[in-house]
Structure formats: structure tokens, C-alpha cells
C-alpha positions as CSV (number, residue, x, y, z in Angstrom):
1,M,35.2,-158.0,6.7
2,D,38.0,-156.8,8.9
3,L,37.6,-153.2,10.1
4,K,39.5,-153.6,13.4
5,G,41.4,-150.4,14.3
6,R,39.6,-148.2,11.8
7,D,38.3,-144.7,12.8
8,F,34.8,-143.7,11.7
9,L,35.0,-140.0,10.9
10,T,33.1,-139.6,7.6
11,L,31.7,-142.0,5.0
12,K,34.1,-140.5,2.5
13,D,36.7,-142.8,4.1
14,Y,34.6,-146.0,3.6
15,T,34.0,-148.0,0.4
16,P,30.4,-148.9,-0.6
17,E,31.2,-152.5,0.4
18,E,32.3,-151.5,3.8
19,I,29.3,-149.3,4.4
20,L,26.9,-152.1,3.3
21,Y,28.8,-154.5,5.6
22,L,28.1,-152.2,8.6
23,I,24.4,-151.9,7.6
24,D,24.1,-155.6,7.3
25,L,25.9,-156.2,10.6
26,A,23.6,-153.7,12.3
27,A,20.5,-155.6,10.9
28,E,21.9,-158.8,12.3
29,L,22.6,-157.2,15.7
30,K,19.1,-155.7,15.8
31,D,17.6,-159.1,15.1
32,K,19.5,-160.6,18.0
33,K,18.5,-157.8,20.3
34,H,14.8,-158.2,19.5
35,R,15.1,-162.0,20.0
36,G,16.7,-161.5,23.4
37,V,20.1,-163.0,22.3
38,V,22.8,-161.6,24.7
39,E,26.4,-161.4,23.4
40,Q,29.1,-159.5,25.1
41,P,32.2,-159.9,22.8
42,L,33.8,-156.8,24.1
43,I,33.5,-157.4,27.8
44,G,36.3,-155.7,29.8
45,K,36.7,-152.9,27.3
46,N,35.8,-149.3,27.9
47,V,34.9,-146.3,25.7
48,A,35.0,-142.5,26.3
49,L,32.1,-140.4,25.0
50,I,33.0,-136.7,24.5
51,F,29.9,-134.5,24.0
52,E,30.6,-130.9,23.4
53,K,27.1,-130.8,21.9
54,T,24.5,-132.7,24.0
55,S,22.2,-135.2,22.4
56,T,19.5,-137.7,23.5
57,R,19.7,-140.2,20.6
58,T,23.5,-140.2,20.2
59,R,24.3,-140.5,23.9
60,C,21.8,-143.2,24.6
61,S,22.7,-145.1,21.4
62,F,26.4,-145.2,22.3
63,E,25.8,-146.1,25.9
64,V,23.2,-148.9,25.3
65,A,25.2,-150.3,22.4
66,A,28.4,-150.3,24.4
67,H,26.8,-152.0,27.4
68,D,25.1,-154.6,25.1
69,L,28.6,-155.4,23.8
70,G,29.9,-155.7,27.4
71,M,31.8,-152.4,27.6
72,G,31.9,-149.7,30.2
73,T,31.3,-146.0,29.3
74,T,32.4,-142.7,30.6
75,Y,30.3,-139.7,29.5
76,L,32.1,-136.4,29.3
77,D,29.6,-133.5,28.9
78,P,30.5,-130.0,27.8
79,T,31.8,-129.2,31.3
80,G,33.3,-132.6,31.9
81,S,36.5,-132.4,29.9
82,Q,39.3,-129.9,29.4
83,I,39.6,-130.6,25.6
84,G,40.7,-127.5,23.8
85,K,40.6,-125.5,27.1
86,K,43.3,-126.5,29.5
87,E,44.4,-129.5,27.5
88,S,45.1,-129.7,23.7
89,I,43.1,-132.0,21.5
90,A,46.3,-133.9,20.8
91,D,47.1,-134.4,24.5
92,T,43.5,-135.3,25.2
93,A,43.6,-138.0,22.5
94,R,46.8,-139.5,24.0
95,V,45.6,-139.4,27.6
96,L,42.2,-141.1,26.8
97,S,43.6,-143.7,24.4
98,G,45.9,-144.9,27.2
99,M,42.8,-145.6,29.3
100,Y,40.1,-146.5,26.8
101,D,39.6,-148.8,23.9
102,G,37.6,-146.3,21.8
103,I,36.7,-142.6,21.8
104,E,33.5,-141.0,20.5
105,Y,33.4,-137.2,19.8
106,R,30.3,-135.1,19.2
107,G,30.8,-131.4,18.8
108,F,31.8,-128.7,16.4
109,G,34.5,-128.6,13.6
110,Q,35.4,-131.8,11.7
111,A,39.1,-130.8,12.3
112,I,38.7,-131.6,16.0
113,V,37.6,-135.2,15.5
114,E,40.2,-135.6,12.8
115,E,43.0,-134.4,15.2
116,L,41.7,-136.7,17.9
117,A,42.0,-139.6,15.5
118,E,45.5,-138.5,14.4
119,Y,46.9,-138.6,17.9
120,S,44.7,-141.5,19.3
121,S,46.0,-145.0,19.4
122,V,42.5,-146.4,19.5
123,P,39.5,-146.0,17.1
124,V,37.7,-142.6,17.1
125,W,34.1,-142.3,16.1
126,N,32.3,-139.2,14.9
127,G,29.0,-138.7,16.8
128,L,28.4,-135.5,14.8
129,T,30.4,-132.5,13.7
130,N,29.3,-129.3,11.8
131,E,30.4,-131.0,8.5
132,Y,29.4,-134.7,8.9
133,H,27.1,-137.1,10.7
134,P,28.2,-140.6,9.6
135,T,26.5,-142.7,12.3
136,Q,23.2,-141.1,11.4
137,M,23.7,-142.2,7.8
138,L,24.0,-145.8,8.7
139,A,20.7,-145.6,10.7
140,D,19.0,-143.8,7.8
141,M,20.2,-146.3,5.2
142,L,19.2,-149.3,7.4
143,T,15.8,-147.8,7.8
144,V,15.3,-147.3,4.0
145,K,16.5,-150.8,3.4
146,E,14.0,-152.2,6.0
147,K,11.1,-150.3,4.4
148,F,11.9,-151.0,0.7
149,G,14.1,-154.1,0.8
150,Y,16.9,-152.4,-1.2
151,L,18.9,-149.2,-1.5
152,K,20.2,-148.9,-5.1
153,G,17.8,-146.8,-7.2
154,I,15.8,-145.2,-4.4
155,K,14.8,-141.6,-5.1
156,F,15.9,-139.7,-2.0
157,V,15.0,-136.1,-1.5
158,Y,16.4,-133.9,1.3
159,M,14.5,-130.6,2.0
160,G,16.0,-127.7,3.9
161,D,19.5,-126.4,4.5
162,A,21.7,-128.7,2.5
163,R,25.1,-127.1,3.3
164,Y,26.0,-128.8,6.6
165,N,26.3,-132.2,8.3
166,M,23.0,-133.8,7.3
167,G,22.9,-132.6,3.7
168,N,26.5,-133.3,3.2
169,S,26.4,-136.8,4.7
170,L,23.2,-137.9,3.0
171,M,24.6,-136.8,-0.3
172,I,27.7,-138.8,0.3
173,A,25.8,-141.9,1.5
174,C,23.4,-141.8,-1.5
175,A,26.2,-141.3,-4.0
176,K,28.3,-144.2,-2.7
177,L,25.3,-146.6,-2.4
178,G,23.6,-145.9,-5.7
179,L,20.6,-143.8,-4.6
180,H,19.3,-140.9,-6.6
181,Y,19.8,-137.9,-4.2
182,T,18.1,-134.5,-4.6
183,A,18.8,-131.5,-2.4
184,C,15.6,-129.5,-2.6
185,T,16.2,-126.0,-1.2
186,A,16.7,-122.3,-2.0
187,K,19.8,-121.9,-4.2
188,E,21.8,-120.1,-1.4
189,Y,21.4,-123.3,0.7
190,F,22.8,-125.7,-2.0
191,P,25.8,-127.8,-0.8
192,D,29.4,-127.0,-1.5
193,A,30.3,-127.3,-5.2
194,E,33.5,-129.2,-4.5
195,L,31.7,-131.9,-2.5
196,V,28.9,-132.1,-5.1
197,A,31.5,-132.8,-7.8
198,Q,33.1,-135.5,-5.6
199,C,29.7,-137.1,-5.0
200,E,28.9,-137.0,-8.7
201,E,32.0,-139.1,-9.3
202,W,30.9,-141.7,-6.7
203,A,27.4,-141.7,-8.1
204,K,28.7,-142.5,-11.6
205,A,30.4,-145.5,-10.2
206,S,27.4,-146.7,-8.1
207,G,24.6,-145.9,-10.6
208,G,23.2,-143.2,-8.5
209,S,22.8,-139.5,-9.3
210,I,23.0,-136.0,-7.7
211,T,20.4,-133.3,-8.4
212,L,20.1,-129.8,-6.9
213,S,16.7,-128.1,-7.2
214,D,14.8,-125.2,-5.8
215,N,11.5,-126.4,-7.2
216,V,9.6,-128.4,-4.6
217,M,7.0,-130.1,-6.8
218,E,9.5,-131.1,-9.5
219,A,12.1,-132.4,-6.9
220,T,9.6,-134.4,-4.9
221,K,7.6,-135.9,-7.8
222,N,7.5,-139.7,-7.3
223,A,10.1,-139.6,-4.5
224,D,10.6,-142.7,-2.3
225,V,12.0,-140.8,0.7
226,L,11.4,-137.3,1.9
227,Y,13.8,-136.2,4.5
228,T,14.3,-133.0,6.5
229,D,16.1,-131.6,9.5
230,V,15.7,-128.5,11.8
231,W,16.5,-125.3,10.0
232,V,18.9,-124.0,12.7
233,S,21.6,-126.2,14.1
234,M,22.8,-126.4,17.7
235,G,25.4,-123.7,18.3
236,E,24.2,-121.3,15.7
237,P,23.2,-117.8,16.9
238,D,19.5,-117.1,17.4
239,E,19.7,-114.3,14.9
240,V,19.7,-116.8,12.0
241,W,16.1,-118.0,12.7
242,E,14.4,-115.1,10.9
243,E,16.6,-115.5,7.8
244,R,16.1,-119.3,7.7
245,I,12.3,-119.1,8.3
246,K,12.0,-116.7,5.4
247,A,14.2,-118.7,3.0
248,L,13.2,-122.3,4.0
249,S,9.4,-122.1,4.8
250,P,8.6,-123.0,1.1
251,Y,10.5,-126.2,1.7
252,R,8.5,-127.4,4.7
253,V,7.4,-131.0,4.3
254,T,3.6,-130.9,4.2
255,S,0.8,-133.4,3.3
256,E,0.7,-131.8,-0.2
257,V,4.4,-132.5,-0.7
258,M,4.0,-136.1,0.6
259,A,1.1,-136.6,-1.8
260,N,3.4,-135.5,-4.7
261,A,5.8,-138.3,-3.8
262,S,5.3,-142.0,-4.6
263,K,2.3,-143.7,-3.0
264,N,4.7,-145.8,-0.8
265,A,6.9,-142.8,0.2
266,I,8.3,-142.5,3.7
267,F,9.1,-139.4,5.8
268,M,12.4,-139.3,7.7
269,H,13.9,-136.9,10.2
270,C,17.0,-137.2,12.3
271,L,15.3,-135.5,15.3
272,P,14.6,-133.5,17.3
273,S,11.8,-131.9,15.3
274,F,9.9,-128.7,15.6
275,H,6.5,-129.9,14.5
276,D,4.3,-128.6,17.4
277,L,4.5,-126.3,20.4
278,K,5.4,-128.9,23.0
279,T,9.0,-127.7,23.3
280,K,10.5,-124.6,24.8
281,I,12.1,-123.6,21.5
282,G,8.9,-124.4,19.5
283,T,7.0,-122.1,21.9
284,Q,9.6,-119.3,21.5
285,I,9.5,-119.5,17.7
286,Y,5.7,-119.3,17.9
287,E,5.8,-116.3,20.2
288,K,8.4,-114.5,18.0
289,F,7.3,-115.5,14.4
290,G,3.8,-116.9,14.8
291,L,4.7,-120.4,13.5
292,T,3.2,-123.5,15.0
293,E,5.3,-125.8,12.8
294,M,8.7,-125.5,11.3
295,E,10.4,-128.0,8.9
296,V,7.6,-130.5,8.9
297,T,3.9,-130.3,9.8
298,G,2.6,-132.3,12.7
299,E,0.2,-134.1,10.4
300,V,3.1,-135.5,8.4
301,F,5.3,-136.2,11.4
302,E,2.5,-138.3,13.0
303,S,1.4,-140.0,9.8
304,E,1.7,-143.6,8.9
305,Q,4.3,-142.6,6.3
306,S,6.6,-141.3,9.1
307,V,9.3,-143.7,10.2
308,V,11.2,-141.3,12.5
309,F,11.1,-143.5,15.6
310,Q,12.2,-146.7,13.7
311,E,15.0,-144.5,12.4
312,A,15.8,-143.3,15.9
313,E,16.0,-146.9,17.2
314,N,18.3,-147.8,14.4
315,R,20.8,-145.3,15.6
316,M,21.6,-147.7,18.5
317,H,21.9,-150.8,16.3
318,T,24.1,-149.1,13.7
319,I,26.4,-147.5,16.3
320,K,26.7,-150.9,17.9
321,A,27.8,-152.3,14.5
322,V,30.5,-149.5,14.1
323,M,31.9,-150.1,17.6
324,A,31.8,-153.9,17.3
325,A,33.5,-153.9,13.9
326,T,36.2,-151.3,14.6
327,L,37.1,-153.0,17.9
328,G,37.3,-156.4,16.3
329,A,34.3,-158.1,17.8
330,Y,33.2,-159.4,14.5
331,K,35.0,-160.1,11.2
């Protein structure tokens, strides 16, 4: 399949067949990596990595994947570029695409990465925006496929704030690939109605389904996948913690919730996770609210059902597949 020259901004832009191709390519590249097969089909090329929001997994995934493919990387942290400050997004796109073969952007509004892509002459990849997180979706779907052997028909439950990038993107991915997606959260944290309607149309075509529920035990009954994310996203004000804790504490993934799912159910999380007091933020939350765990208990996070580190590794393999495909390394 020829995806050369394509941007990767949201899975809304990709067909189910194209998404599955990228997942399969990632699995192939992962197998080669584990067998020690070295291929550098993109040697001599370079990519720019713009990070207005910092990240461990996304940065390491793009850098290792690029180097494995033979490419050089330039990392631009929140202080390392003039994007939107002294230089417009459009000008930044045209400057960088004259020097680089691809541009990654991780930051705030989806409109920023869309404008970068509009003015760039090279592929632009979305490493995360407030609205969408498409590279995480490929890693998640690869992980589910590795654990179950298939995707279509999987009962996938997301617990927590379903209004933003993770909830939106998981709903899109599941709808396009034929999974049964449930957003399990308080009603005020349900996803946007317009996006739900669009996903319902995709689900009809794929054989999947979309469900919104505020009842934990009904939503998670016999689920194959239980997924959660932090309750407050990077860049949101500290004041929202109290509101989110009050509203979302009933939707914490606990051993009781896992026991309500299918016997082979897995737990997933895009990380980082607040499941103990071993982080500065975790300690601050404990001191302010008395909570030792947030969106998931430490027991579940560390259990045999948890696949979070396999999922994290798969970020690199799937990002490698996206860059390789859109830069024409494989067809």
C-alpha cells in the first residue's frame, strides 16, 4: 500500500484498510527489531520533532524509530523553537520542510498541526494534540491484536474523561476497525455528540458499535479491554483536579472492576499513570486530597492483566511504521 507523502494527523483521515496496513507493518518491523535485523531504508533523511508538550514515550519512540530507519533527528523542546511566537506556524512549516523530510508536532490545538501540514511540503505527524492522539491508537490496536489475535468484535471500555484526545481517538479507532467501544464515565464527561454520530456511522460499516454509559458494572461486564488515562491532562490548570477527582473517582479501575470483565481481560493505559506516590504530582495529590491512587489502583497496574509496558514499547514500532510508510520506505 502506497502512503508516501501522506500526513498523519488523525485516524479520521485514514481508511480501515490503511490503518490495518500500518498495524501489520509495525508488527513486521517489531519482529525484525527483536530478531536483530538492521534495515536503514531512509538513510540520509532527517526529521524535525517539535514538542510544545514534553513526553518520554513519544520523544523516545520517534527518535529510536527514526534512527533505526537511518534518519537523523532534531528535537525542538518548548523553548527550542519560535513557532507561534516570533514565527508563524505557516512560516515555520515552510522553513522546516526545506531542511527536513518529515515534521512531528506534539502540543496543543489540532488546528496547529493542521496548519503545519497545510503549509509543509513534507509529511507532518501528530504526536498528540488536545483533540487527537493517532500514534497512540496504532500502538493500542497492535497491543490488543497481539493479546487476542484479532480486533473485530473486541469489547473495549474506556473509563475516565472521554471528551479529549484519548477518548476521541479510541472511539474513532474502534469504530473504524469493528470493535465495540464503550465510554464509561459521568455524563458530563461524555464525548462530543457530533463525533459520536460520525463514529456510529463508521461502526455501522465495520460491524462495531458505540455505547455511552455512566454505570461502571454494566459497562465493564465481560469487557475484553479496560483502558484509562490520567484525569487531568498536561496544560490544564491545577484547579480542575478537585472537580475531576470528585466526578471521576467512581470510574477508577480497581480489582473489582477487572473481575467484572472477561476472565482474559487486559488493562491498558497510555502512561504516565498516577497509581502510587512515587511521583511529585502523585505526592502533591496525596497531600492535598488524601488519595494514594488516581485513575487505576496499584494492584491492577502491576497485575498480570496489565499490558501497559508492552503497549509503551509498541509506540516505537508503530511510529516507525508511520514514518516508514509516509516517507516511502515500504510499499
